[in-house]
N, C-alpha and C positions, 0 to 999 in steps of 0.2 A: 375182714371177717370171712367173706365168701369169695372164692374164685371158681370159675366154671371150667373144669377140665373135661374135654369131650363134648362140650356144649358151647353155645355162643358166649364169648368172653364178655365180662363186665366192662363198662366204660371207665377204666382205671384212671385215665388222665382228665376226667371231667371234674366238675366243681367238688372240692372237699366238703364233706358234711361236718366241718370242724366243730360246729356246735350242735349237731343234729341228734346225736345219740348219747348224750352225756350220762344217761343212767345205765349204760351197758358196759362200763369199764370193769369187767370182771377178769382182768388179766391176772392170772396167778401162776404159781410155780410150774415150770416145766413144759413138757409136750408128750407125745406118745407115738407108739407104733400103731398104725391103723391101715385099713384097706386103702389103696390108691395113693399112698404117700411114699416118698423116697425111702429105700432101704438104707440102713446104716452100714454100708459095705466096709467102711474103714474102721468101724468100732468093734471092740471086743465084746460083742453082745453075748450074754449067757456063757461066758467062759467057764470051762470045766474047772471049778475051784475045789473040787472034793479032795484033790491030792494035797492041797495046801490049806492049813487051818489057822496059821498065825500071820498077822499083818501088823504094820505100824498103826494103821487106822482102819476102822470099819465104819462106813457110812450107811446108815439105814434110811433108804428112800432115794429114788432116782428121778425126782423132779429137778427143776432148775437149781434150786438151792443145793441139793445133794450133789448134782453133777458139777456145779461150780466148785464146791468145797473139795470134791475129789480131784478135779483138775489142778487146783492150786496146791493141794498137798502133794500130788504127784510131781509137780514142778519143783518141789523142795526135795525130791529124791526119795519120798516115802512110798512104801508099798500100801496099796489101798484096795479094799474090797467093798463093793457097793451091793447091798442086799435090797432087792426090790420085791414087794409083795405081789405085784401084778405080773401079768405076762407081757408087759410093755413098760417102757419108760414114760415118765411124764406126770404121774400123780393127777392133780386136778386140772390139768390141761391136756387136751387130747385132740390131735389133728386126725380127722376122720372124713368119711364121705357120706352124703345123703343124696340119693337120686342122681348120682353122677357129679355132684358139686362137692368141692372141698369145704369142710366146715371145721370150726374149732369148738369142741364141746366145753372148753374152759377158756383160758386166756387167748386173746387175739391181737389187741392193739398195742402200739408202742408210740413213743413221742420223744422229741428232743428234750422236753422238760424232765424226762426220766433218764438220768445220765448213765446208770449202770447197764441197762438193757441197750441203750444207744451205743455205748462203747463196745458191747459184745457184737452187735450187728456190724459195726465198723471193723472190728477185729477179724470177722469172717467174711467181710465183703458181701453181705447179703443184700439183695435188692429189696426195696420196700415199695409198696403201692398204696394208693389212697382209694377209699370207697367213693362211689359217685355221689352219694348223698341223696336226701329226699327231694321230691318235687313238691310235696305238700305235707303239712303237719296237722294232725288232729289233736286238739287239747280239750280236756274236760271242763265243763261248766256245771253249775248247780242244776241245770235243766237238760243236760246232754252234752254232745260233743260239737265243737265248732272247728271248721277247717280254715286254714290260712296258709300263706306262704312261709317258708322257713325264717326269713328275715323278721317278719312281724312277730311270729310265735316266740322266737328266742331272744328278740330284743326285750320283750315283756318278761321272759323268764329271768333274764339278767337283772332287770329292775326288782324282781321279787327276791332273788337269792342274795343279792349283794348285802342288804341289811341283816340277813340271817347270820352273816359272819362278821358283823361289826366287832371290832376289838381284836380280831385274830392276829393282826400284825404285832400287837402288843404281847399277847400270850404265846404266840408261836413266831418270835422274831427270827429264829433259826430252826426252820421246820425239820431239818435232818438231825437236830439235837432237841428233841421235844421237851426235855426237862430243863431247858435254859431258864425259863421263868416258872419254876415249880410253884412259887408263891401265888402265881396267877391261875395256873391250870388246876391246882388242887381243889379249890372251891367249885370250879366249873365242871370237874370230872363227874359230878353227881348228876349232871343234866343229860337227859335223853334228847333225841331229836324232837319227840313229842313235847317235852318241856319247853324247848326253844320256840316251837310254833305257838305254844300257849302264851309264852312271854310276849311275843310280837303281836298276837291277836289280829292276824290278817283277816280281812273280810272273807267270808266263805268262798266267794268266787275266785279269790286269789289263793287261799290256802289249798284248795282242791287241786290246783295246778302243781303244787309242790310235792304232794304226797306220793306221786309215782316214784320220785327219787328217794324221798325219806323212807317210804315203805319198802321199796326194793332193797335198799342197802340195810336198813334196820331190821327188816323181816320179823315184825312190823316196825313202824316208826317208834313205838314206845320202847322197843328193845335196843335200838342203836344209840351209840354215844355221839353227842354233839361234837366232842373233841376229835373223834375219828374223821368226820366229814370236814371239820374245820382244818385239820392238819392237811388233808388233800387240797383244800382251798389255798392254804399257805404254800404248799409245795408247788402249786401251779401258778404262783406269783401273786396271790391275794386278789385275784380278779376273776370275773366270770369268763373272760376270753380264754384264760388258761384252764380253768376248772372244767369248762364244757368242751375243751378241745383236745383232751388227751386220748380220745378214742377215734383217731383219724387214720393213722398209718398202721400198716401191718406188713409182715414179711411175705414176699411174693410166693415163696415155696412153703409157707406155713411155719408154725413154731417148731415143727419137727426138724426143719433145717438147722435151726439154732441148737436145739438139744443134741442133734446128731453131731454137729461140729464140735461142741464142747466135749462130748464123750469120746469122739475120735482123737482129739488132741490130748486129753488126759490119759486115755488108755488104762483106766483102772480095771481090775477084775470085776465082772458084773454077774450077779446071780439073780435071774428072774424067778418068779413063782416061789419066792422065799420069804413069806411073812414071818416077822420076828415075834417070838413068844416071850422071851425074857432077856434081860440085860443085867448081869451080875458083876459087881466090882469086887475083886478078891485078889489077894496076894500081889498087889501092884499091877494088875492087868484087868482087862474087862473080858468077860465071857458072854458071847451072844449066841443064843440058841433059837433056831427056827422052829416053827410049828411041826415041821417034819422030823425034828430031832437032831438036825445037824448042828454041831458046835464049832464056833470060830472064836479066836482069841486075838486081842489087840492091846496096844499100849493105851489107846484112847478110842472112844466111839463118838461119832457125830450123828445125832438123831435129827434127820431131815424129813420127818413126817409131820402131818398136821397136829397142832396142839390137841385137837379133839380126840386123836387116836392114842395119846399117851396112856389113857386109862385102860386101854385094852392090852397093854404090855406090862409084864411083871418086872418091876425094878427092885433090885436088892443091892444095897439098902433101899428102903422106900423113898420115893421122891419127897422133897420138902413140901411143906404145906402150900406155898404159893403155886407150885407146879400142879399139885393135886386140885387146888381150887380152880386154876385156869382150865384144866382138862375137863372137869365136871361142869363148870359154867359154860364152856365152849367159846371158841374164837371164830371158827368157821360158822357162817350163819345157817340156821335151820330154815326149813320151809321153802327156801328159794329153789326154783327149778328153771331150766332153760330148755326151750323147744325150738325146733325148726319145722315150719309149716309149709307144705306145698299147696298154695292157693291157686285155684283156677281163675278166680276173681277175688279182688282186683289184681291187675297186672302191673301197675305203676310202682314207682319208688315212693315210699311214704314212711312217716313215723307217726305212731299213735301212742299217746300217754293217757293213763287212766288213774283214778284214785285207787288207793291201796285196798279198798274193799271190792274192787273188780277182780275177776278171775285172772286177767292179764293186766299188769301195771304198765307194761310198755311192749310194743312190738313194732317191727318195721322191716321193709325191704330196702337194702342199701345199694344194691346194684341191679342192673337190668337182668331179667331172667334168672334171678337168684331166689332161693327160699326166703321166707320171712322168719326172722328170729324173734322170739317172744320170751318174756320172763314173767314168772308168777310167784306169789307167796301164799296162794290159796290152798289150804290143806283139804278143803272139801271137794276140790275138783278131781274126779277120777280119770286119770290119764290113760287108763286101759279102755275107757269108753269113748269111742270116736265121736259119738253124738254129743257128749258133754263138751268135748274139746271144740267141735264146730260151733256149738251154741255159745261157748265162751268167746270165740272170735267174733261172732255176730252181735255180741253186746256192744262192740265198738264199730264193726263193719257189717251192717245188716245184710248186705248183698253178697257177703263172702261165701265162697264155695271151697271146701277143704277136700283135697284129694288124698293126702297122706301126711304123716308127721313122725317125728322122732323126739324122744325126751331124754334129758340128762338130769338125774336126781342124785346129786353128790351126797345128800344126807343119808340115802339108803345104801350107799357104798360103804362097806365095812372098813375100807382103808382110807376113807375121808371123814365120814360121819358129820358132814357139813359142807356148805359151799364156800365161797370166797371169804377170807377173813374180814370181819368188821367188829371192832371192839364194842363191848357194852359199857354202860356207865361204871365208873370206879376202876375199870381194868387197867387203864393207862397208869394211874398213879399208884395203885395198890398191887399190881401184878406184873406189868409189862417189863419193867427194869429187872425185877427179881428173876423172872423166868428166862431172861437173856443171859444169865450167869451160868458158868459151868457148874455141874454137880459132880464133884470129884473129877474123875476122868471121862465123864460124859458131858458133851457139849450139845447145844440145841440150835437149830436154824430152820428157816422156812419163811415164806412170805408173811405168815402170821406174826413173826418175831422181828420184822423189819423196824428200824428206827425211822425210816422215811415212808416209802410207798407201801404200807401194809395192804395186802390184798391184791397186789399187782406183781407182774413178772419182775419189774425193777426191784421191788422189795425182796423177792426171793434171791435174786443175784446179790444184792447188797448184803443180805444176811449170810449167804454162803461164803462170800469174800471175807466177811468179818470173822466168822467162826474159824476160817482157815488162816487167819492172821495176815490177810492181804489188804492193801489199801482200798478204801472206799472213797466215793466222791461226795462232796457237800457243797454244791454251787449255790449261788444266790438265785432263787427261782425267778425273780422278776427280770433278771438280766441274762438268764441262761440262753445262749444262742445255739445254733446248730454247729457246735464247735468241732464236731467230727467230720464235717464237710461231706456228709452223705448226700447223694443226689435225690432230693425230694421230688415226688411226682409233681408235674405241672398242674396247677389249679387256677381257677379264675380269681385272680387277686381282688378285683373290684367287687365281685360278689362276696368273696370271703370277708373282706374288710367290712362290708355292710352287715354281714351276719354277726360278726363279733363286736360290732359297735365302734369300729375305728374310724 
């Protein structure tokens, strides 16, 4: 997540916090151009495409899904234009800097259990690093917060979360093919995360420890689908070790390194600052018009923008009902915001989880001398008010001193209209399969539409490969090794094994 360029480096080879920040796996499509990150010297960034108006394929959106689709289509000899609304590539992932530290405003972590992103990292020989992890963990109780070591805290979390997913190996026996047991998932798809907690009737002191996760992803718990979290559990091998461990490794040079490499290899024409206003299918081709009035034509169009954004684009003919329902209901979660806090105190590495009714449901410092990352679903917290932000921190850390902070609010971004994808009840069985289908000569992709890791960079890549007609991977999660042979950072295996209960 964090690296310190120009400041003291984090202890990257120290103990992996393999289970320590399970609730922050917000890895989603793409990366971005930002201050302090490598330039895409080899890529055709913002190519002058005004002289050319007709292509084999137009890709709308330059996140990982769109960039992968463009690369694969170019490999087939097709001419490709990528239209990106922002002045940068990346969509909901953004490599940036804060107080001299490199941060990811969106996706950050990767894992061997995520085969598509892992294959891309291997393809471009990108170095990966591991966060140092917390020295202490603060967990909520009915009377306040209790501090413990990571092993104690997350051993208990594993005991609480495992029964939450009872039966998932039956209803998601092939988690990359989520409809394999449609007879079993259909009745379950009505359940929210809140419904499942109510079914299990945990003691209050136990349930309160779980809602930082269910609240963060569900935004709030009552909104999020049980099947969404259950599918992640299945993809991670149907166990807490995998489920809590997919947020450990990250790319040393940031996600910008991967996005830049994909773009440089594919070499599509790329037009930045080109938000799309309309997509019209007519006379055997598709016409795409930008807000600025520029018109481009192609035999097909790949829509690689968030589902939430479809409603802001005029489609002619009108999108079928399932697509319209999906974009109105929303796939990218509302409310959720991500912050980086420069705290004068405390200075150690820690993780703090809180109930979903707290201003911050999770925050932590994962490397020495790094900013603190924090997540919230609280709509009442005014992030323009420094005093309110500091008071929110002090609800968990009473002695904390806030020097500065920065906020990422994807819901307020007109080209996202929501954070990372997390389905609501009924959306898997009633919408997900339908909106993955082409609509005439218009195809759709993105991390929202993954059949596997929805909401993660791996899902974006999988979806981009699939829409381009390229092979995808569907390994058995419980036996997925580090098959690509990447050099993993050295970690303290004895401590790691105790943390994950081995």
